[in-house]
C-alpha positions as CSV (number, residue, x, y, z in Angstrom):
1,X,-28.5,21.6,5.8
2,X,-24.3,20.4,6.2
3,X,-23.9,18.6,9.5
4,X,-21.6,21.2,11.4
5,X,-19.0,20.0,13.5
6,X,-15.2,19.0,14.0
7,X,-13.3,16.7,11.7
8,X,-10.8,14.2,12.4
9,X,-8.4,12.1,10.2
10,X,-5.8,9.1,11.0
11,X,-3.9,6.2,9.4
12,X,-3.5,3.0,10.2
13,X,-1.3,0.1,8.8
14,X,2.1,0.1,6.8
15,X,2.6,3.5,4.8
16,X,3.2,3.8,1.5
17,X,5.5,6.0,-0.1
18,X,2.1,8.7,-1.0
19,X,0.0,7.7,1.9
20,X,0.6,11.3,3.2
21,X,-0.7,12.6,-0.2
22,X,-4.1,11.4,0.9
23,X,-3.8,13.2,4.5
24,X,-2.9,16.2,2.8
25,X,-5.7,15.9,0.4
26,X,-8.3,15.6,3.1
27,X,-6.6,18.6,5.1
28,X,-6.4,21.0,2.7
29,X,-9.6,20.4,1.4
30,X,-10.9,20.8,4.9
31,X,-9.6,24.0,5.5
32,X,-10.7,25.4,1.9
33,X,-14.6,24.0,1.7
34,X,-15.3,23.5,5.3
35,X,-16.4,27.1,6.7
36,X,-16.9,25.4,10.1
37,X,-15.2,23.8,12.8
38,X,-11.5,22.3,12.6
39,X,-9.6,19.1,11.8
40,X,-7.9,17.0,14.1
41,X,-5.6,14.2,13.7
42,X,-5.4,11.1,15.6
43,X,-1.8,10.4,16.2
44,X,-1.0,6.6,15.5
45,X,-4.5,5.7,14.2
46,X,-7.0,4.4,16.1
47,X,-5.0,3.4,18.9
48,X,-4.4,7.2,19.4
49,X,-7.7,8.6,19.3
50,X,-8.7,6.0,21.8
51,X,-5.5,7.1,24.3
52,X,-6.4,10.8,23.5
53,X,-3.5,11.4,21.3
54,X,-5.1,13.9,19.1
55,X,-4.4,17.4,17.6
56,X,-5.7,20.3,16.3
57,X,-4.0,20.6,12.6
58,X,-4.6,24.2,12.4
59,X,-1.9,25.0,14.8
60,X,0.4,23.0,12.2
61,X,2.4,25.3,9.4
62,X,0.7,25.4,6.1
63,X,3.9,24.8,4.2
64,X,4.5,21.0,6.4
65,X,1.2,20.6,5.6
66,X,1.8,21.1,1.5
67,X,5.2,19.4,2.2
68,X,3.3,15.9,3.0
69,X,3.1,15.7,-0.6
70,X,6.7,14.6,-1.2
71,X,7.2,12.9,2.1
72,X,7.0,9.0,2.9
73,X,6.2,7.3,6.2
74,X,3.0,7.9,8.1
75,X,3.0,11.7,8.7
76,X,0.6,11.6,11.4
77,X,1.9,8.3,12.6
78,X,0.3,5.1,12.0
79,X,-0.6,1.4,14.0
80,X,-2.1,-2.0,14.0
81,X,-4.8,-2.5,16.1
82,X,-8.3,-4.2,16.2
83,X,-10.7,-2.3,18.3
84,X,-12.8,-4.3,20.8
85,X,-16.5,-3.6,21.6
86,X,-15.3,-2.0,24.5
87,X,-13.5,0.4,22.6
88,X,-16.0,1.4,20.2
89,X,-18.1,2.5,22.8
90,X,-14.9,4.4,24.5
91,X,-14.2,5.9,20.8
92,X,-18.0,7.1,20.3
93,X,-17.8,8.8,23.8
94,X,-14.4,10.6,22.7
95,X,-16.0,11.8,19.4
96,X,-18.6,13.3,21.1
97,X,-16.7,15.1,23.7
98,X,-14.7,16.9,21.1
99,X,-18.0,17.4,18.6
100,X,-16.3,15.1,15.8
101,X,-19.1,15.0,13.0
102,X,-16.6,13.7,10.3
103,X,-14.2,10.7,10.6
104,X,-11.6,10.4,7.9
105,X,-9.7,6.7,8.0
106,X,-6.8,6.2,5.6
107,X,-5.7,2.7,5.2
108,X,-6.4,-1.0,3.9
109,X,-8.6,-3.8,4.3
110,X,-8.1,-4.2,8.4
111,X,-8.2,-0.4,8.1
112,X,-11.9,-0.1,6.2
113,X,-12.8,-2.8,8.8
114,X,-12.0,-0.4,11.8
115,X,-14.0,2.6,9.8
116,X,-16.8,0.4,9.2
117,X,-17.0,-0.8,12.9
118,X,-17.0,3.2,13.9
119,X,-19.5,3.9,11.6
120,X,-22.0,1.6,13.2
121,X,-20.9,2.2,16.7
122,X,-22.0,6.1,15.8
123,X,-25.3,4.7,14.2
124,X,-25.8,2.6,17.7
125,X,-25.1,5.5,19.6
126,X,-26.9,7.6,17.5
127,X,-24.4,10.2,17.1
128,X,-24.9,11.6,13.7
129,X,-21.3,11.3,11.9
130,X,-20.0,11.1,8.7
131,X,-17.4,8.3,8.2
132,X,-15.2,8.0,4.7
133,X,-12.4,5.6,4.3
134,X,-9.5,7.0,2.4
135,X,-7.8,3.8,0.1
136,X,-4.1,3.2,0.7
137,X,-2.1,-0.2,0.3
138,X,1.1,-0.8,-1.8
139,X,-0.5,-4.7,-2.1
140,X,-3.1,-3.2,-4.3
141,X,-5.7,-5.7,-2.8
142,X,-8.6,-3.4,-2.1
143,X,-11.4,-5.0,-3.8
144,X,-13.8,-2.6,-6.0
145,X,-10.8,-0.8,-6.8
146,X,-9.1,-0.4,-10.5
147,X,-5.9,0.0,-7.8
148,X,-5.4,1.2,-4.8
149,X,-3.0,4.6,-4.3
150,X,0.4,3.6,-3.2
151,X,0.5,0.6,-5.5
152,X,2.0,2.5,-8.7
153,X,5.0,3.9,-6.5
154,X,5.7,0.9,-5.1
155,X,5.8,-1.0,-8.3
156,X,7.9,1.6,-9.9
157,X,10.1,1.3,-7.4
158,X,10.3,-2.5,-7.5
159,X,10.7,-2.2,-11.5
160,X,13.6,0.2,-11.1
161,X,15.4,-2.2,-8.6
162,X,15.0,-5.1,-10.8
163,X,16.4,-3.3,-13.9
164,X,19.0,-2.5,-11.9
165,X,20.0,-5.2,-10.4
166,X,19.2,-7.3,-13.2
167,X,21.7,-5.3,-15.2
168,X,24.2,-6.1,-12.2
169,X,23.6,-9.7,-12.4
170,X,24.3,-9.7,-16.2
171,X,27.4,-8.3,-15.9
172,X,29.0,-9.9,-13.2
173,X,27.7,-13.1,-13.4
174,X,30.8,-15.3,-12.4
175,X,30.3,-15.7,-8.7
176,X,26.3,-15.6,-7.9
177,X,24.7,-16.7,-11.1
178,X,21.0,-16.4,-9.6
179,X,19.3,-13.5,-8.1
180,X,16.2,-13.6,-5.6
181,X,14.1,-11.2,-5.3
182,X,11.7,-11.4,-2.3
183,X,8.8,-9.1,-2.6
184,X,6.0,-7.7,-0.2
185,X,2.6,-9.2,-0.9
186,X,0.8,-11.2,1.9
187,X,-2.1,-13.2,-0.4
188,X,-1.8,-11.0,-3.9
189,X,1.1,-10.9,-5.8
190,X,0.4,-7.3,-7.6
191,X,3.9,-6.0,-6.1
192,X,5.6,-8.8,-7.3
193,X,4.0,-9.5,-10.6
194,X,5.0,-5.1,-11.3
195,X,8.8,-6.6,-11.6
196,X,8.0,-7.9,-15.1
197,X,7.6,-4.0,-15.9
198,X,11.4,-3.9,-16.1
199,X,11.6,-6.3,-18.8
200,X,12.6,-4.7,-22.1
201,X,14.6,-7.7,-23.9
202,X,13.6,-11.7,-24.1
203,X,16.9,-11.9,-21.7
204,X,16.6,-9.2,-19.6
205,X,15.3,-9.4,-15.8
206,X,13.1,-10.8,-14.4
207,X,13.2,-14.1,-16.3
208,X,10.9,-15.7,-13.3
209,X,8.1,-14.4,-11.2
210,X,6.0,-16.4,-8.6
211,X,2.9,-15.5,-7.1
212,X,0.7,-16.5,-4.4
213,X,-2.7,-16.4,-6.8
214,X,-1.0,-20.0,-7.9
215,X,0.2,-23.1,-5.7
216,X,4.1,-22.8,-5.6
217,X,6.1,-26.2,-6.6
218,X,9.6,-26.8,-5.6
219,X,10.3,-29.1,-8.6
220,X,8.9,-26.8,-11.1
221,X,10.8,-23.4,-9.4
222,X,14.1,-25.8,-9.3
223,X,13.1,-27.0,-13.2
224,X,12.5,-23.5,-14.2
225,X,15.8,-21.9,-12.7
226,X,17.9,-24.7,-14.5
227,X,16.4,-24.3,-18.1
228,X,17.2,-20.3,-18.1
229,X,20.4,-21.0,-16.3
230,X,21.3,-23.2,-18.9
231,X,20.0,-20.9,-21.8
232,X,21.3,-17.5,-20.1
233,X,24.0,-18.4,-17.4
234,X,22.1,-16.1,-15.1
235,X,18.7,-16.3,-13.5
236,X,16.6,-13.6,-12.1
237,X,13.8,-14.5,-10.2
238,X,11.4,-12.4,-7.9
239,X,9.0,-14.1,-5.7
240,X,6.0,-13.1,-3.3
241,X,6.8,-13.5,0.5
242,X,3.4,-15.0,0.3
243,X,3.7,-18.3,-1.7
244,X,1.3,-20.9,-0.8
245,X,1.6,-24.5,-1.5
246,X,-0.9,-27.0,-2.8
247,X,-2.5,-27.2,0.2
248,X,-3.0,-23.2,0.5
249,X,-0.3,-22.8,3.6
250,X,2.3,-20.4,3.5
251,X,5.5,-21.6,2.4
252,X,7.6,-19.8,4.8
253,X,6.6,-17.8,8.0
254,X,7.9,-16.6,11.7
255,X,5.2,-18.5,13.5
256,X,3.9,-15.5,15.0
257,X,0.6,-13.5,14.2
258,X,-0.2,-9.6,14.3
259,X,-3.1,-7.7,15.7
260,X,-5.3,-8.8,13.1
261,X,-4.6,-12.5,13.1
262,X,-2.6,-12.4,10.2
263,X,0.5,-14.8,10.1
264,X,3.7,-13.0,9.9
265,X,5.7,-14.1,6.7
266,X,9.3,-14.7,6.5
267,X,12.5,-16.5,5.0
268,X,10.9,-16.8,1.5
269,X,14.0,-15.5,-0.2
270,X,17.0,-16.7,1.8
271,X,15.0,-20.4,1.9
272,X,14.6,-20.6,-2.1
273,X,18.7,-19.3,-2.5
274,X,19.5,-22.5,-0.2
275,X,17.3,-24.2,-2.3
276,X,19.2,-23.4,-5.3
277,X,22.6,-23.9,-4.0
278,X,21.5,-27.5,-2.3
279,X,19.6,-28.7,-5.1
280,X,21.2,-27.6,-8.3
281,X,24.5,-26.4,-6.9
282,X,24.5,-22.8,-8.5
283,X,25.8,-20.1,-6.3
284,X,23.0,-17.7,-5.4
285,X,22.3,-14.2,-4.1
286,X,19.1,-13.2,-2.1
287,X,17.6,-9.3,-2.2
288,X,15.2,-8.4,0.5
289,X,14.0,-5.0,0.2
290,X,11.8,-4.9,3.3
291,X,10.3,-1.6,4.1
292,X,12.6,0.4,1.4
293,X,9.5,-0.9,-1.0
294,X,7.2,1.3,0.8
295,X,9.2,4.0,1.4
296,X,10.9,5.2,-1.5
297,X,9.5,8.9,-2.1
298,X,12.3,9.8,-3.9
299,X,11.3,7.7,-6.7
300,X,7.5,7.8,-6.4
301,X,5.2,7.6,-9.4
302,X,4.0,11.3,-9.9
303,X,0.6,9.2,-11.3
304,X,0.1,7.8,-7.7
305,X,0.8,10.6,-5.6
306,X,-1.8,12.7,-7.6
307,X,-4.0,10.3,-7.4
308,X,-3.5,9.6,-3.7
309,X,-4.1,13.2,-2.9
310,X,-7.3,13.4,-5.1
311,X,-9.1,10.5,-2.8
312,X,-8.2,12.5,0.1
313,X,-10.0,15.4,-1.1
314,X,-12.6,13.5,-2.8
315,X,-13.6,12.1,0.9
316,X,-13.8,15.6,1.9
317,X,-16.4,16.4,-0.9
318,X,-18.1,13.1,-0.3
319,X,-18.6,14.0,3.5
320,X,-19.5,17.4,2.8
321,X,-22.7,16.0,0.5
322,X,-24.0,14.1,3.4
323,X,-22.3,10.5,2.0
324,X,-21.2,8.1,5.1
325,X,-20.1,4.4,5.5
326,X,-18.3,4.5,2.4
327,X,-14.9,4.0,0.7
328,X,-13.5,6.4,-1.6
329,X,-12.3,4.3,-5.1
330,X,-10.5,4.8,-8.0
331,X,-12.0,4.0,-11.4
332,X,-10.6,3.8,-14.8
333,X,-12.4,5.3,-17.9
334,X,-9.4,5.1,-20.3
335,X,-6.6,3.4,-21.5
336,X,-5.4,5.3,-23.9
337,X,-4.8,7.9,-22.9
338,X,-4.9,6.6,-19.2
339,X,-7.6,8.4,-17.2
340,X,-8.7,8.1,-13.4
341,X,-11.8,9.3,-11.4
342,X,-13.3,8.5,-8.3
343,X,-16.2,6.3,-7.2
344,X,-17.3,4.9,-3.8
345,X,-18.0,1.7,-2.6
346,X,-19.7,0.5,0.9
347,X,-17.0,0.1,4.0
348,X,-18.8,-3.3,4.6
349,X,-18.0,-4.7,1.2
350,X,-14.3,-3.9,1.4
351,X,-13.3,-4.8,5.2
352,X,-11.3,-8.0,5.2
353,X,-12.0,-8.5,1.6
354,X,-9.2,-9.0,-0.9
355,X,-8.9,-8.4,-5.0
356,X,-5.9,-10.8,-6.1
357,X,-4.6,-11.1,-9.5
358,X,-6.7,-12.4,-11.7
359,X,-5.5,-16.1,-13.1
360,X,-5.7,-15.3,-16.8
361,X,-3.1,-12.7,-16.1
362,X,-0.5,-15.7,-14.8
363,X,0.9,-17.6,-18.0
364,X,0.3,-21.0,-17.9
365,X,3.5,-22.2,-16.6
366,X,2.8,-20.1,-13.4
367,X,6.3,-18.3,-13.7
368,X,5.4,-15.1,-15.0
369,X,2.2,-12.2,-16.3
370,X,0.8,-11.7,-19.1
371,X,0.6,-8.6,-21.5
372,X,-2.5,-7.8,-19.8
373,X,-1.1,-7.3,-16.4
374,X,1.6,-5.1,-18.3
375,X,-0.7,-2.9,-20.1
376,X,-2.7,-2.7,-17.0
377,X,0.1,-1.7,-14.8
378,X,2.3,0.7,-16.9
379,X,0.5,3.6,-16.6
380,X,0.7,3.8,-13.0
381,X,4.2,4.4,-12.5
382,X,4.4,7.3,-15.0
383,X,5.9,10.6,-14.2
384,X,8.1,11.3,-11.1
385,X,7.3,13.6,-7.8
386,X,9.6,16.8,-7.4
387,X,11.3,16.3,-4.3
388,X,13.4,18.8,-2.6
389,X,17.0,18.4,-2.0
390,X,19.3,19.5,0.8
391,X,23.3,18.4,1.2
392,X,22.3,16.0,-1.6
393,X,19.8,13.9,0.1
394,X,16.0,14.4,0.2
395,X,14.5,17.1,2.4
396,X,11.3,15.9,3.7
397,X,9.2,17.6,6.3
398,X,8.2,16.7,9.9
399,X,5.0,17.6,11.2
400,X,5.0,19.1,14.9
401,X,2.9,16.6,16.9
402,X,3.3,18.3,20.1
403,X,1.4,21.5,19.3
404,X,-2.3,21.5,19.1
405,X,-2.7,18.7,21.4
406,X,-6.3,18.8,23.1
């Protein structure tokens, strides 16, 4: 017999352009296929659930739920919060109070750690509940996944930005002759590597790419820039915010840490800009995209958006089939034509674990990526999402999070 009760869905970590597609997939599939209970939303992730900030999603307009498929940001809000032992006891009591038997948590590595702890806490308390992780991260560093929902759209935006600003640099290279683009990516260089998708011709941007998987050398970097500049008269560099030195230490940090103890990274682009100007004597420009990389729904990948919805829907299917303690994965079944399906992996194998760019996909010079990476990433950026427009701008939806509070 199917376990009867209510469900809850929540998000945590940084949003992606298509994170709300997964939430939409969970909600719509639940209402379509679960003929019992309702589905709640924990507003602002696990922190919101612990604070009792919970709403009944049946009170939301169907058209607003559907509109999440083309809306960026975290539609039911997000958080970065590490649960304590006391939190886990409190959490299970809250879930029991509202007869929540299905727990869907959407996020990345740290979020899967939270989902796994929730799974264990429910087991320890004897509370029969299905816990399913729904993957998300623009960093593409979730292990046991061919790729992560959110990556394809962020990669598409990075590649387009590099192509456009690269054309700008090439056509007006009389003052700032070197452009350095700082991309997100703490320990894995997937997003930075995506810049290579912009290149069509040998002299086109980007010319140099530096990933955290290989130790960064100041001397090699300056030599690389000088060589490209000597050849072309300009140089476009893309660098990950998480580059490290020979000791494995981050090259540039803010000195502070987040709730999970991760060092806050800052200043890579501007530091390299100053290095080029001071050491080589060439004028340089630094472009830092910041959260634009994870917010650009207007240029999202349709492939990515559809897969993000698919993992949300499949999470419900898994839960209703009595699966628990697992995260939905994406598994590539064909390259030509590109095809992808869903699988599963135990939450404890994902939590606090990372998938990095294979070293074989980085050139021997450690300043670019190989064709293997290009072939891997290209299908993930294909297609465009239709975004409604109003007064010349995207017309995104907003859920009314004051409705249905319990």
